N, C-alpha and C positions, 0 to 999 in steps of 0.2 A: 339620589339624594347625596350632597358632597358629605366629608368626613365631620365637618365642624357643624353640620346641619343635624347630623345624627347623633352627635355628643347632644347637641342641645336637647333632639327630642327625649334621648333618652334620659337623661338629668331631671327633664321635666316630669317623665315619668314614674321617675323612681321619686321624686320629692310625693309626686300625690299617692304613691304607693306606703310613703314613708307616715306621711296624715292619716290617710285611713287607719291603716293598719297598727299604728302607735294607741289609738283608742282601743283596737280589739285586745293588745297585747295587755294593758292595763285592767280591762273584763275582764279577761281571761285571768291572769294574776292574782287578782284578787277573788274570784270565784273559784281555783283551783286550792288556793293555800287553806282554804278547808279540810280539804282531803289530807294536805300534806301533813297536815300537824291534828289530824283527828286523834291520835291519843291526848294528846295535851289538850285538846278541848275535852273531851270527854272526862277528862281529870277535872276539868274546870267546873263545865256547867251539867254535868250528869255523873254525879259521884255514885258509886255502885259499888258495893263488894264483892260482885261478880264482874270480873275485867270485861268478859264478853258480854255481858246486858249492857254494861257503859258505852263499849266500840258500838254494837248495833245500836242503840239510841240515836248517837252521834251518826253513823254513818244514816239514819233514817232521817234524820234533820237535812243531810247533806241532800239527800234523794228528795224531801222535800223541794227543795231548790228547782229541782228539773222538774217537778209536776206544776211550778209557775209557767216554765216557760213556754208551751202551748198558748196559753193565756198570752202571756208577754207577746208571742208571734204574730197570733190574729188580731189583737189591739195594737200594739204597737207598730208591727208589721204592715198591716193595713193602714196606719197614721202615717207612718213612711212613703208608703207608694200614693198617699194625698200630698203630703206637704213638702216630700222632695228628698233626696237621700243625704244631703245638708245637714239640714235641722233634724232629723230622723236621728242622725248617728250622734249630733250631741245629745239632744234630749234622753238616749240611752246611755249614755255615759253618765247622766246626773243622775239617774236613778238607781246607778250600779256605784255610783260614789255614797250615797247616801244610807244604802246597804251597808257598804263595808265598813262606815265609820261608827255604825250601831255596833257591829260586831267587835270593833277595838274597844267601844268606851263601855260596853255592859260589864260591871263588876260579875264574880263569880256566883257559885250555888252559896256559897258561904257565908257570904253578905245579904245577897237580897232574896235567897230562896229561890220560890218556883219562877219568880219573874225573869232571873234568870236566862233559863232556859226558852222562857218563852220571846222575850226579846232577842235573843239570836235568830229564834227559829223565824220573828219577822224582819230580822236583817237578811238572813238568806232567802226568804219569797221575795224579799224587793231583789237580790242581785238576780234569782231564778227569772223575775218578771224582767228584766234590762237585757238578759243575757237570751232570752226567749229571742230578740229579732237583733240584735245585734250582729250575731254570725251571718244572718241574712241579708243586712244590711249592708255589711262589709263584702260579701261575696258577690252581690248584684253589683255595688259600685266598682269592683273590680272588676267584672264581666263586661260591663257596659263602657268602661274607658280603656278596654283592652284592645289592641291591634288586630287587623286581621290575622287568624290563624293561630294566636298566641295567647286566647282566652283562659287557656288550660296553665299554662305559665304562670299569667296574671293572676289567676284567682288562687293559685295556690298560696299565695304569701298570707291571704289569709290564717290557713293553716301554721303555715311556717309562723310567721309571729306569736302565734300560740305557744310553739315551742321555744320561742325567745322568753317569754315568761316563764314555762318551765325551768326553764336553765336559770333564770334570775333564782323564783323562788328557791329550788334546790341549790344552789350556791350559797344564798341566805341562809338555809336551812343547817347545810352544811359547816358554813360559817361559826353560826351560833352553837353547833356543837360542838365545835373546836374550844369557842371562848366561854361559855356558860355553863355551869354543872347543870346535870338531871335535873336539880329542886329548882334551880330559878327558871328553865325552861319552862318546866310544869307550870312555874306560879306567873310569869309574868312575859317571860324570853319569847313564848311563841306568838306575842302581841306585836313586834316589832316589826314583820314582814306585813303586816295587814298596816300598820302606820305607816311604813313607808309607800304602801300604794295608795294611801291617802294624800301622801305629803306631794306626790310627783301629779297628782289630777290637775290642778293649776296650769301646768306646761300642757298637758294633752287638749285641755280646752283651747288654749293658745293656738296648737296646729288644727285642730279641726273646724275652728272658727274660719281658719283661713282656706278652708275646701269650695271649690267650684262645684255646682250640680254638672253632672253628666249629660251629654250632650244627647242621647238616648232620650232621658227625662223630658229634659227642655224641650223637647221638638212634638210631644206628645198631648194632643189636643186638649185630651178628657181624662181626669183622674178619679178613681171610683172612690164613693164613700164607704166608711165599715159596713155598712146593712149592704151594700153594693160588692163590695170584695167578700161579704159571708156567702153570697149568692154565686157570684163566681167558684168560690172553693167547693162548697158544696156541691155545684155539678161536675166540679173537676177531684169528685171523693177519691176515685179510683187513681189517678196521677198522685194525689196527695199520699195516700195508705204506701203507694208503691213506692214512694220515693222514701217514707219512713224506712221502710224496709229495708231501700237499698243503703239508707245513711247506717242502718242496724248496724254492721260491720266495723263502719268507722269509729262510731261514738262508744263500741264496747270495747274494740282494742286498744282507743286512746286512753279508756279510763282504766283499764285493766294496766297497761304498762308504765303510766304516768303517775296518775292520781292513786290508785291501789297499790304500787308497785314497793315504795316505801312502807305500807303498814305490812304487806305481804313478807317482804323480806326479814323486817324486825322482829314480828310476832309468831310468823308461821316458820321461817327459815331458821330464825334466831340469829339471823347477823347483826352485825352494829349496827346504831342509826347513822350512822357517818357512812357505813358500807352501803347503807341502800340510798341514801341523797345521790351518792356519788354515782352509781348505778344508773338513778334517773337523772343527773344531769346529760349524762352520757348519752341516753336512750335521746333525750330532748335534741340533743346535737346531731344524733343519727335522723331524727325525723325530720329536722332542718334540713338535710342533705337530701334525703329521698323525695319529699315534696314536690320541689320545684321540679324534679328528673320524672316524677309522675305525671304532672302536668305536663311538661314537653313529649312526654310519649304517647299520652294520649290525644295531643295535638299533631303528632306524628302519624301516629298507626290507628288512630279512634279510639273512643270511649270504651266500647264494649270490649274489646278485646283486652283490654288490661284490666277492666273491673272483673271480668270472668275469672282470668287466670290467677288473680290475687285471692278469688272468693274457693276457688279451689284448692289453692295452696294452706289455705286457712281452717279449710276443714278439715285436710286430712294431716297437717303439723301440728296444730295448736294442741293438742293433748299429751301427743308424745314428746314435744318438745318442754314442756312443764313437769312431765312427770320425768323427764331424764333429770330436769332441775330439783325435785324433790326427794331424789335418790341421791346425787351430790348437790348437797345446798352449801355451794360454795361463793366467792365474790365473781369468778371467773366465769362461772357455769350461769350463774345468774344474769351477769353481763350478757352474757353470748346468747342464750335465749332470748333475753327481753330484745336484741339487736337483731334477731331473727324476725323476732314479731312486729319490730318498728320497719323494718325493710316491708314488710305486705301493709302494714298500715299507711304508710308515707306512699308508698306507689301506688295503693287504691283511693286514698285519699285525693291526691293529685287530680286522677282521674274523675271520680265522682262528683267534687263539688263545681268545676263546669259542667258536669252530664245534668246535675239538678238544677242550674240556673236556666238550661234549654230546654228543659221538659217542661217547665212551670209556665201558665199564661202570662201573657206579658205586662199586662193590666196589674196581676197583682203578684207580681215577679217574688218580690219580698215577702210578702205574707204567705205564698205558699210554700216559697224555700223554708221559711223561718218555722212554718208549723211541721215541715215533714220533719225536717231536721229537730225541731224542739220536742214532736213525739216521739222518735228515737231515744234521744237524748234521756226523755223521761221514763220510757219505758225499759231502753237495754242500758246505755251507757252509765245513766246517773245511780241507777240500781245494782252497777256492776260491781263495787266493793263491798256491798249488803250482802249481794246473790253468792258472789265469790266465799263470803264467810261463811255462810249460813250453807252452801256446798259442800265447804273442807266440812264444818260440825256435823252435817247429819251424813256424809258418805264416808267419813274418815278419810277421803283420798286427796292427800295436798295440791294435786294438778288438777283438781275438779274446777277450777276457774276456767279449765281449755273444755270443756263440755258447753259451757256457756259462750265462750266465743265460737266454737264450731256451728251453733245453732245459730248465732248471730251471720255466721257467714252462710249457712245453707238460705237463711232468710234474705240476705243482699243477693245471690245469687239467682232465688227466686225471681226476685221483683225486678234485677236487672235484664233477664229475658222475658219478662213480661212487656217493661216498658220501651225496649229497643225493636220486639215485635210490633209493640203498638203505635210507635213511630215508622216503622216499614208498612204500616196499613195505610196510616194516614198518607204518606207520601205517594202510595202506588192511587190511592184513591184521589188525589188534588193532582196528580198525572193524569188519570183517565178524564177526570173533569174537564181538564184543560188541552186535551186530545179530541 
């Protein structure tokens, strides 16, 4: 292939990645803002004389959005497998936008009483329903359009786009802390990033409207209905559950070092809000760098070695690292510890995403991927802020979130070993039948 042709192919692939991941950026930006501004949302919608109780109610609503993700994964995921990747990704974007608009416009508790938390919960459930299939839809699209031997690299940009959303959210938070008073942030300032998310929705719609369907999907003769998808998923329940456990470390680490980190730094370590948000921004940049590297390493050396090595690192270093931070709670130490966890997360997730697309049955690839990912996010990642807050309260150990991280890593290690043993058995069975 000539240099000109190679450049043309690269530009075409880069354009497709931008079209797909731009929507993923927006959805995750809107979804994660809730965690970033949890303290202010608690003050607006869940007032309480007990700060701990108010924050726990906020994180419970945050977690409730994740409980909708498995529902969205099955319903919307099956729909995407039926109607195609392009239409499905436009649909998920529409639903996410509606949930975000609702959160932006709802008045506070002092104005409309119990309607305020109820409507915020509805908005959060809509966001969760959409996000349940968004990640799977984007990941599968990138996997199906990837060049041979580069699937890990291409699919890593799904998670990398999330990091861009974290960078933007953290930068906005940092800027707002510089420009607005604390009282203004509590009253109305926290709504500004949500409003910005709403304003760029039309641009994302324009980008996704011009997406082409993947060749692999177009070549498929039959596409299962929702009922057929459910039957196939039930028949492969072991793969779905193991996939969920494999995702457990990814989703726990991600929400620990990005969504929960600002609250942890501010409320537990007593750092300034600006320092906590700045650390989050730098961690997102670190994630963005490590994710494609993790994907490329898995393309070069295989998914399993990368997955196993990173889970072992997480098991043995999560609590010691956070314990060190608890003893020396300053900006430099928080940054160092979270950058270490970012390295583990980035390399692991860069290999995990393509692995999950490969183990799912082709006919329900989006639904299976989305269900496994959503269940992991609902049971592990989504409740990481609440679990971390509760563990610290119960144990009195500021490093207690490390126990939760290590537990998720153990689950991921066992699931990885099981899935690849299953793959080896199936390959051997196929070889014997052909021989």
